[in-house]
GULO-202980 format. One record per residue (C-alpha): residue number from 1; residue in three letters; chain; x, y, z. Coordinates in nm, 2 decimals. Layout:
<atom seq="NUM" type="Ala" mol="A" x="X" y="Y" z="Z"/>
...
This chain:
<atom seq="1" type="Met" mol="A" x="0.18" y="4.42" z="4.80"/>
<atom seq="2" type="Ser" mol="A" x="-0.16" y="4.40" z="4.97"/>
<atom seq="3" type="Lys" mol="A" x="-0.21" y="4.61" z="5.27"/>
<atom seq="4" type="Pro" mol="A" x="-0.26" y="4.43" z="5.60"/>
<atom seq="5" type="Gly" mol="A" x="-0.61" y="4.39" z="5.73"/>
<atom seq="6" type="Lys" mol="A" x="-0.94" y="4.22" z="5.64"/>
<atom seq="7" type="Thr" mol="A" x="-0.95" y="3.98" z="5.35"/>
<atom seq="8" type="His" mol="A" x="-1.25" y="3.77" z="5.26"/>
<atom seq="9" type="Leu" mol="A" x="-1.28" y="3.42" z="5.10"/>
<atom seq="10" type="Ile" mol="A" x="-1.52" y="3.33" z="4.82"/>
<atom seq="11" type="Lys" mol="A" x="-1.64" y="2.97" z="4.75"/>
<atom seq="12" type="Leu" mol="A" x="-1.89" y="2.80" z="4.53"/>
<atom seq="13" type="Cys" mol="A" x="-2.18" y="2.65" z="4.73"/>
<atom seq="14" type="Val" mol="A" x="-2.18" y="2.32" z="4.55"/>
<atom seq="15" type="Gly" mol="A" x="-2.50" y="2.12" z="4.56"/>
<atom seq="16" type="Ala" mol="A" x="-2.71" y="2.42" z="4.67"/>
<atom seq="17" type="Glu" mol="A" x="-2.93" y="2.64" z="4.46"/>
<atom seq="18" type="Arg" mol="A" x="-3.05" y="2.87" z="4.73"/>
<atom seq="19" type="Val" mol="A" x="-2.93" y="3.02" z="5.06"/>
<atom seq="20" type="Glu" mol="A" x="-3.19" y="2.81" z="5.23"/>
<atom seq="21" type="Asp" mol="A" x="-3.02" y="2.50" z="5.10"/>
<atom seq="22" type="Leu" mol="A" x="-2.69" y="2.61" z="5.27"/>
<atom seq="23" type="Leu" mol="A" x="-2.88" y="2.68" z="5.60"/>
<atom seq="24" type="Glu" mol="A" x="-3.04" y="2.34" z="5.59"/>
<atom seq="25" type="Trp" mol="A" x="-2.70" y="2.17" z="5.53"/>
<atom seq="26" type="Gln" mol="A" x="-2.54" y="2.38" z="5.81"/>
<atom seq="27" type="Ala" mol="A" x="-2.81" y="2.27" z="6.05"/>
<atom seq="28" type="Ser" mol="A" x="-2.70" y="1.91" z="6.01"/>
<atom seq="29" type="Ala" mol="A" x="-2.46" y="1.74" z="6.24"/>
<atom seq="30" type="Arg" mol="A" x="-2.22" y="1.66" z="5.95"/>
<atom seq="31" type="Ala" mol="A" x="-2.17" y="2.03" z="5.88"/>
<atom seq="32" type="Lys" mol="A" x="-2.08" y="2.12" z="6.23"/>
<atom seq="33" type="Gly" mol="A" x="-1.75" y="2.10" z="6.43"/>
<atom seq="34" type="Pro" mol="A" x="-1.72" y="1.97" z="6.78"/>
<atom seq="35" type="Asp" mol="A" x="-1.83" y="2.30" z="6.92"/>
<atom seq="36" type="Gly" mol="A" x="-2.16" y="2.30" z="6.72"/>
<atom seq="37" type="Leu" mol="A" x="-2.06" y="2.58" z="6.48"/>
<atom seq="38" type="Pro" mol="A" x="-2.08" y="2.53" z="6.11"/>
<atom seq="39" type="Arg" mol="A" x="-1.75" y="2.48" z="5.93"/>
<atom seq="40" type="His" mol="A" x="-1.63" y="2.42" z="5.58"/>
<atom seq="41" type="Val" mol="A" x="-1.34" y="2.18" z="5.56"/>
<atom seq="42" type="Thr" mol="A" x="-1.09" y="2.23" z="5.28"/>
<atom seq="43" type="Arg" mol="A" x="-0.75" y="2.08" z="5.19"/>
<atom seq="44" type="Met" mol="A" x="-0.57" y="2.41" z="5.15"/>
<atom seq="45" type="Trp" mol="A" x="-0.49" y="2.64" z="5.44"/>
<atom seq="46" type="Pro" mol="A" x="-0.50" y="3.02" z="5.36"/>
<atom seq="47" type="Lys" mol="A" x="-0.15" y="3.16" z="5.35"/>
<atom seq="48" type="Arg" mol="A" x="-0.31" y="3.50" z="5.44"/>
<atom seq="49" type="Ala" mol="A" x="-0.49" y="3.35" z="5.75"/>
<atom seq="50" type="Ala" mol="A" x="-0.42" y="3.66" z="5.97"/>
<atom seq="51" type="Glu" mol="A" x="-0.59" y="3.88" z="5.71"/>
<atom seq="52" type="Val" mol="A" x="-0.89" y="3.64" z="5.68"/>
<atom seq="53" type="Leu" mol="A" x="-0.92" y="3.63" z="6.06"/>
<atom seq="54" type="Asp" mol="A" x="-0.92" y="4.01" z="6.09"/>
<atom seq="55" type="Gly" mol="A" x="-1.29" y="4.04" z="6.02"/>
<atom seq="56" type="Gly" mol="A" x="-1.31" y="3.85" z="5.70"/>
<atom seq="57" type="Ser" mol="A" x="-1.62" y="3.66" z="5.57"/>
<atom seq="58" type="Leu" mol="A" x="-1.68" y="3.36" z="5.35"/>
<atom seq="59" type="Phe" mol="A" x="-1.89" y="3.47" z="5.05"/>
<atom seq="60" type="Trp" mol="A" x="-2.10" y="3.19" z="4.90"/>
<atom seq="61" type="Val" mol="A" x="-2.17" y="3.16" z="4.52"/>
<atom seq="62" type="Phe" mol="A" x="-2.50" y="2.99" z="4.42"/>
<atom seq="63" type="Lys" mol="A" x="-2.55" y="2.90" z="4.05"/>
<atom seq="64" type="Gly" mol="A" x="-2.32" y="3.19" z="3.94"/>
<atom seq="65" type="Leu" mol="A" x="-2.44" y="3.45" z="4.19"/>
<atom seq="66" type="Val" mol="A" x="-2.29" y="3.56" z="4.52"/>
<atom seq="67" type="Leu" mol="A" x="-2.59" y="3.57" z="4.75"/>
<atom seq="68" type="Cys" mol="A" x="-2.47" y="3.57" z="5.11"/>
<atom seq="69" type="Arg" mol="A" x="-2.17" y="3.57" z="5.35"/>
<atom seq="70" type="Gln" mol="A" x="-2.08" y="3.44" z="5.68"/>
<atom seq="71" type="Pro" mol="A" x="-1.82" y="3.58" z="5.91"/>
<atom seq="72" type="Ile" mol="A" x="-1.51" y="3.36" z="5.96"/>
<atom seq="73" type="Leu" mol="A" x="-1.46" y="3.30" z="6.33"/>
<atom seq="74" type="Arg" mol="A" x="-1.14" y="3.09" z="6.32"/>
<atom seq="75" type="Leu" mol="A" x="-0.94" y="2.83" z="6.13"/>
<atom seq="76" type="Asp" mol="A" x="-0.91" y="2.48" z="6.29"/>
<atom seq="77" type="Glu" mol="A" x="-0.69" y="2.19" z="6.20"/>
<atom seq="78" type="Val" mol="A" x="-0.90" y="1.89" z="6.10"/>
<atom seq="79" type="Asp" mol="A" x="-0.75" y="1.54" z="6.11"/>
<atom seq="80" type="Arg" mol="A" x="-0.97" y="1.28" z="5.95"/>
<atom seq="81" type="Gly" mol="A" x="-0.72" y="1.00" z="6.04"/>
<atom seq="82" type="Asp" mol="A" x="-0.56" y="0.98" z="5.70"/>
<atom seq="83" type="Gly" mol="A" x="-0.25" y="1.17" z="5.78"/>
<atom seq="84" type="Ile" mol="A" x="-0.37" y="1.48" z="5.60"/>
<atom seq="85" type="Ile" mol="A" x="-0.43" y="1.79" z="5.81"/>
<atom seq="86" type="Arg" mol="A" x="-0.71" y="2.00" z="5.66"/>
<atom seq="87" type="Cys" mol="A" x="-0.83" y="2.35" z="5.73"/>
<atom seq="88" type="Gly" mol="A" x="-1.17" y="2.38" z="5.90"/>
<atom seq="89" type="Ile" mol="A" x="-1.31" y="2.73" z="5.82"/>
<atom seq="90" type="Val" mol="A" x="-1.53" y="2.79" z="6.13"/>
<atom seq="91" type="Leu" mol="A" x="-1.82" y="3.02" z="6.04"/>
<atom seq="92" type="Asp" mol="A" x="-2.06" y="3.23" z="6.24"/>
<atom seq="93" type="Pro" mol="A" x="-2.40" y="3.06" z="6.20"/>
<atom seq="94" type="Ala" mol="A" x="-2.56" y="3.40" z="6.11"/>
<atom seq="95" type="Val" mol="A" x="-2.59" y="3.44" z="5.74"/>
<atom seq="96" type="Thr" mol="A" x="-2.59" y="3.79" z="5.59"/>
<atom seq="97" type="Arg" mol="A" x="-2.75" y="3.82" z="5.25"/>
<atom seq="98" type="Val" mol="A" x="-2.57" y="4.04" z="5.00"/>
<atom seq="99" type="Ala" mol="A" x="-2.66" y="4.21" z="4.67"/>
<atom seq="100" type="Ala" mol="A" x="-2.68" y="3.94" z="4.41"/>
<atom seq="101" type="Thr" mol="A" x="-2.35" y="3.96" z="4.21"/>
<atom seq="102" type="Pro" mol="A" x="-2.25" y="3.74" z="3.91"/>
<atom seq="103" type="Lys" mol="A" x="-1.94" y="3.53" z="3.96"/>
<atom seq="104" type="Arg" mol="A" x="-1.80" y="3.29" z="3.70"/>
<atom seq="105" type="Pro" mol="A" x="-1.72" y="2.93" z="3.82"/>
<atom seq="106" type="Phe" mol="A" x="-1.39" y="2.85" z="3.98"/>
<atom seq="107" type="Gln" mol="A" x="-1.24" y="2.57" z="4.18"/>
<atom seq="108" type="Gly" mol="A" x="-1.17" y="2.57" z="4.56"/>
<atom seq="109" type="Trp" mol="A" x="-1.18" y="2.90" z="4.74"/>
<atom seq="110" type="Arg" mol="A" x="-1.03" y="3.23" z="4.64"/>
<atom seq="111" type="Tyr" mol="A" x="-0.93" y="3.55" z="4.82"/>
<atom seq="112" type="Leu" mol="A" x="-1.18" y="3.84" z="4.79"/>
<atom seq="113" type="Ala" mol="A" x="-1.06" y="4.20" z="4.86"/>
<atom seq="114" type="Pro" mol="A" x="-1.30" y="4.41" z="5.06"/>
<atom seq="115" type="Glu" mol="A" x="-1.35" y="4.66" z="4.78"/>
<atom seq="116" type="Asp" mol="A" x="-1.46" y="4.37" z="4.55"/>
<atom seq="117" type="Ala" mol="A" x="-1.70" y="4.22" z="4.80"/>
<atom seq="118" type="Pro" mol="A" x="-2.08" y="4.25" z="4.73"/>
<atom seq="119" type="Arg" mol="A" x="-2.25" y="4.49" z="4.96"/>
<atom seq="120" type="Asp" mol="A" x="-2.48" y="4.36" z="5.24"/>
<atom seq="121" type="Leu" mol="A" x="-2.86" y="4.40" z="5.17"/>
<atom seq="122" type="Pro" mol="A" x="-3.01" y="4.68" z="5.36"/>
<atom seq="123" type="Arg" mol="A" x="-3.18" y="4.60" z="5.70"/>
<atom seq="124" type="Gly" mol="A" x="-3.52" y="4.45" z="5.65"/>
<atom seq="125" type="Arg" mol="A" x="-3.45" y="4.32" z="5.30"/>
<atom seq="126" type="Glu" mol="A" x="-3.27" y="4.01" z="5.42"/>
<atom seq="127" type="Ser" mol="A" x="-3.59" y="3.84" z="5.51"/>
<atom seq="128" type="Glu" mol="A" x="-3.76" y="3.91" z="5.18"/>
<atom seq="129" type="Glu" mol="A" x="-3.83" y="3.60" z="4.97"/>
<atom seq="130" type="Ala" mol="A" x="-3.56" y="3.56" z="4.71"/>
<atom seq="131" type="Leu" mol="A" x="-3.62" y="3.61" z="4.35"/>
<atom seq="132" type="Pro" mol="A" x="-3.57" y="3.30" z="4.13"/>
<atom seq="133" type="Val" mol="A" x="-3.20" y="3.25" z="4.05"/>
<atom seq="134" type="Asp" mol="A" x="-3.24" y="3.30" z="3.68"/>
<atom seq="135" type="Leu" mol="A" x="-3.42" y="3.64" z="3.74"/>
<atom seq="136" type="Gln" mol="A" x="-3.15" y="3.74" z="3.99"/>
<atom seq="137" type="Thr" mol="A" x="-2.88" y="3.65" z="3.74"/>
<atom seq="138" type="Ala" mol="A" x="-3.05" y="3.86" z="3.46"/>
<atom seq="139" type="Leu" mol="A" x="-3.10" y="4.16" z="3.68"/>
<atom seq="140" type="Ala" mol="A" x="-2.74" y="4.14" z="3.82"/>
<atom seq="141" type="Glu" mol="A" x="-2.60" y="4.12" z="3.47"/>
<atom seq="142" type="Ile" mol="A" x="-2.76" y="4.44" z="3.37"/>
<atom seq="143" type="Gly" mol="A" x="-2.67" y="4.61" z="3.70"/>
<atom seq="144" type="Val" mol="A" x="-3.01" y="4.63" z="3.86"/>
<atom seq="145" type="Leu" mol="A" x="-2.94" y="4.43" z="4.17"/>
């Protein structure tokens, strides 16, 4: 049984190769909720919502590497008029870059325990230009990043 408290989510960032691609998408009106905050809409509602909302983040995977995270602010019901209530994962617009960490492909989102979450990059490194994805992947695989 997992202990109560913070739990993260992890999701593939489909259609994006870089963190900048995600930021560009989230700046568009289509990616924002009515309050102007970025959100990711999904069919499934987290059963462990209380844990996710207790300081959890959504970790994003780009081309096989976890590269950043965004704090989850709340979960909203989203009704697109088709009778299906979806989950809108409302995100803090601030993106925190994390140590590049390899992750195999998977579908949908998954829970991520705090002890398995990649560490945040040290202050000052988050604005450095990112290495090419293939180089980040190679370095992460050998444990350098």
